[in-house]
C-alpha angles and dihedrals in degrees: 000000000000121000123179113234108177099151102073093060098035096103103041101116131237137325118326095242094049116100122231107291135202122294117277120264112285095023120131110251113254112176117192122249106278132185092283094053120094122233090249090056092052092049091047090052092053092049092049093049092047095048105029126082119259111255098182122091114236113259113255115244118240119268114268109260092224091220139352109093086003092076089060089048088051092053090048091051090048090053089049093051092045099046095043099046096027090062091043094049091047092052089109089075091048089046092059091047092049090053091052093045101044101019125118129193089223093058109081093182098055095113090052092049095046094047089063091067097063097034093048090050094052092043094052092053090061095035091060095048097093090049094046091053089061092050089049090054092048103041105019134246099282098053094043094048095046094049091045093053090048091052090047090051091052092048094049093045091049089052090062092063102052123115100201140028098255098070089055088070087068103032100038104018098046115011097039092041094048090050090051091050093051090048094045103049096059090053087064094051101043095058091066090058095058102033137041110145092036096038093111092053092046092049090052092051094046093047090051087063092078090049093052092049091045088056097047105032098066090058092045093048092048092052092046095047092049092049106035106010134239100300097051089044089059089050091052089052087056086072088066090054092047090054088048088053090055092044090059090066090065091067091097106174121233088197118034128217120259090253093057091047092051094048091055095050135072126292091267089069088074086075094054115142092228092056092061102031117084117250113263119253098354086160107020103192090169090086089074087069085073098090096203091053091047090054090047091050089054099041097051097054090043090057093048100064088097099028099095096038096091092049091056104034106026095089092050090049091050091050090053098041101036104032095157096052120104126214092027089169088078089087091066090044090055091054090049095049098050092039088062091047091048093053093054095039101045092036087061093043090052089061088067096046109089123235123311092353085090084084088075088067089058090048088053092048093051091049092056094040090054093044093049091049089056091048095055094083090046093060108101092166121066092222091057090053090052090053090051091050091049092055092044092053093049093057092039086063090048092055093049100042098056099043095095096045090052091050090052091052094049103045106010131241095291095064101027095103093057092042093055093043093054092046093052089049091053091047091060094071101059093037089056098044101042102068096047090051089051089049091051090052089050091052092049100041101032096235141056096238098102091039093057092043091054092043088064094057102070094055090054092049093044091049090052090053091051091057089075094059100083091049093048092046095048091048091052091047091053090052091050092047091049092049092045092048091050092050091049091050092049091048091048091051090047091052091048091051090048090050092048091049091049092048091047091051092049091048091050091048092051091047091052091049091051092049 
């Protein structure tokens, strides 16, 4: 999913190659300690800058170019979105291959153990998002993305040399996933630097990257696994991460971080106030005082306990239920195709739904996702299963595409970055726990029927919780409006009284002068 996060980088200065310039207009002059300054003066300057309030206005970032180099940045972000979530969404194919490669007939918990690999990987991507946003603020998009892709490459390459399932928890589930998270988060931020008027269009194109890769990767992985095996398939996937590594270099900042600006200036920039003062609101927990957001941050993770189960276990279920069918990977392709359609369709529909009522679209999506999960075991015909996957993918796209607009409505543009970061972090827990529980049920009961039935329950419960958000938000808005109106009335009466007193004084003064 692609969420615009313009705020964290909005006050980073000017172009990367530009040296530290003069203070903005209206700023108090603060020359650095030169040769003529004493050491005491330099120390005093640092203390003043650390303790004193900032008088200078932050320099305005340049206007987004709405194209040019930004189109290359968009393609790089699209590759990032596609390679990261395409590999994750196609993990069902890798899951079957891991079972065949590491499985043992004597181990009755192999499905449970193997399911941890894919679910841990997906969970870590979201779990790291709040942390990665801090690194992006400190070091910039380009450095964070490049280092993240390099770490992901190392984790994926290491996964191709293991001899049992347990090391994959570290190499694939943690190292590879953390690298993907560090590469993914900057792709959200950088788009807001290059686009403003076209940001909706660009987000739609970038988001479609994961759908395209989800369609194509299952077929590619199946061919590779059948021809060269699991380990060489993982090494081929390293090519995707290497391209992602190169793509990170395109994230050329239009506004550099404070650290870059200081390193390009004179020695006095080492004493900059921003270098020593902690960043403001790195973790802004105050947003949880917004009741509607707090309910949203609880309802979404609650609904996602069964969300990732089909992505991990669907291929294994199809292999057991429809053994004679060919091209079984088409079920994952169907989810990918309609997910892309759903993102474009419901994203556009959401533009016509006023305010927080957009939440009802997420309620609708969770209802159908839960219902389709429960219908998977009921499909005795392969065509019926394809229809279920098509509907599931459509509403999966609906859920993803309207997450950012809802966050804007609940907390406003100033706090939306923190709101989304916290939510993604909370989402990591249910997305990690759900698939292993489904695998454990499969090991104990011998089939996936109960697992898919239970996977459909959390989306229904989470959707029911989300129904309260518009009511809570509208009630809070009425209270704010009432308080604001009362304050305005009191201020207006105060101004009137002040005006009357002033007029009375002037009238008395004129009367005295006449007398």
